[in-house]
N, C-alpha and C positions, 0 to 999 in steps of 0.2 A: 384305175388311177395310176399315175406315173411312178417310175422309180425316182431316186433322188435326182434333182436337176443337176446340170453341170456345175452350177455355182455351189450347190450344196455338197457335191462330191469333193470340191476343193476344201470346203470347210471340214468335211468328214476326214479327209486325209490329214489335215492339220491336227484334228482331235486325236486320231489314231497315233500320230507321231509322239504324243505325250506319254504313251504307255509302253512298258517293256514288252508286252504282248498285245497284238491287235485286238484279241478277244476281250480284253479288259475295257475296251471303249464301247461295248455294246449299249450300256444304258445311255450315255450321252448321244450316241448315234440314233437310238430310238426316239429320244427327245427331239433330235434334229428332224427326223422323218415326220413326227407329229406336228412340229412347228410348220413344216412345209404344207401339209394337207389338212391339218386339224385333227387327224387320227392316223393310226399306223396301218398302212395298207399291206397286203400280201406281197405286192411287187416291191415295196420299199424294204420289207424284211428280207426278201430274196437278194436284193441289191446289197444290203448290209452284210448278209452272209458271205457274199462274194468278196466284199472289201476286207473282211477280217478273217476269211478262210475258215469258216465254220459251216455247219449245215443250217438250212432254214429252220429246221426243228429246234436247234439250239437258240436261235434268235426268238422264235415263237415262245419257247419256254421262259425266256427272260421277260418278254413282253407281257405275257399273261400273268406273271407273278405279281406285278405292280399295278395297283388300282388306277394310278394316274394315266397309264397308257390305255387308250381307247381303241378297240378293235372294230368299231363301226362308226359311221359319221355321227358327230354331235353338233349342236348349234355353235354359232360364233361365240355365244356366251353360255358356259356350263354353270348352272346355279345349283350348288349343294347346300341344302338346308339341314342343319344338324338336328337330329331327333333323339339324342342321348338324354340321360336323366335330367341334367341341369336345364338344358334347353326345353325339354318336354314340360318340366314343371313351370317354366316361365312362358309357355305359350307357343312352342314350335309347331304343335299339331294344328293349332288355329292358323298359324302363319303359312304352313304348307298348303292347307286347304284354300286359304286366300290366294296364294300364289297360283294354284291350279285354276281358280276362277278367273284371276287376272289374265293369265296366259292362255286360257282356254284349252289346257291339256291336263293329263294326269301325270303324276310323278313317274319318271322313267321314260317320258316322251319328249319329242321335239316339236316346236311350233311349225306350222306349215311353211312359213317364210324362212325357216332354217336359222332363225336368229337366236332362239333360246332352247336349251335343254334343261329340264328340271329333274333333280335327283334328291332322294333322301341321303343323308350322310350319317354314319354311325357315330363319329365323334370328330370334331375338328379342333379340339384342345383349346377352346375359348370359353370354358365353363363360367368364368367370372363376368363374361360379356354376353350372357344368354338373354334372349334367343339370338343365335348367330348363324350366319351363312357365309358362303364363299362364292365369288364370281370368278371363274377361271383361277381358283385358288387364291384370290385376293379377298381379304376378310372384310365383312361388314358386321358391326357389333350392335347388340341391343336393338334389333330390327322390329319395328312395329309394322302393321299393315300399311299405314300411310308411307312409312319409310320405303317399304318394298315397292309401292306404286311409283314413288319418285325415282327410285333406282331404275326401274324398268323404263320409265319415260326418259331419263337421262341417257341410258344405254341406247335406246332407239334413236335418239337425236344427237348422238356423238358428244355428249357432255361429260363422259368419264374417260378421258384419254389415258389415265393411269392404268386402265384395265385393257390390255391388248387382246386380240383374238385368241381363242382357245388354242393351246399348244405352244404359245410363246412363253418361255420361262422368264426371260429378261429382255429389256430393250437394248442392252449393251452386251455384245458377245465377248466372252473371255478370249483373250489372246495372250499366250505366253511366249515371249521372245526366246529364241534358242539359247541365248547366253544366260537366261534366267531359269531354265528348266531344271527340275530336281535331279536329273541324271539317275533315275531309279534303276538299280541293277535287276537282272533277271532273277527270279526266285531260286533257281538252282545254283546260283553263284554264291558260295559261302561267304558270309560277312561276319566278322567277330562282333558280338554284341558290345555296346558302348561300356557296359559295366564290367567287362572281362579284362583283366590284366594279369600277366604272369606274376606269381609271387616273387618278391624280392628277398634275398638272403638277409637275415636279421643280424648276422655276425655274433660275436661272443664266443666264449670257450665252450667246447663240447664236453 
């Protein structure tokens, strides 16, 4: 797979410019790489290392710490079915078995057409909406087997435009004009805390 494209290098340099140290841009740059290819390639990590002047091992260490970064190809749509206690009690086991039958794969696998990857999820913080799942981290609540079948049919036929391909965090990319940047100082430059002020003389007779 490719390194970052020339267009994404321009985006990467703009992202790096927001930080007092280039290394601080690692996480958004990894998201940029994943948006480009759908997963984070070794070549993209090496390119990021060059851009922020760290070793590829440092980029890999950051990438592997976070579950959202994938180190191997996944489907266009990554489906995470929650199987924590609330969802389990309300039918997530049955739902994921139904999902496996519908997609013709086991959890942890990708369909032959590369469209869907099915995963178990430990918890997606939607306990009041159980059983719940995410498609590319977009929530679907109180999902029945019929709901799941409709979801898959909609995704196959392009009827869910609000769910972009895996790796896309948002449809609108953040851009901060130079005149509105925070102007963050380097950590080693001492800055007096806002609560600190020298004591003022109280006056009066000694």
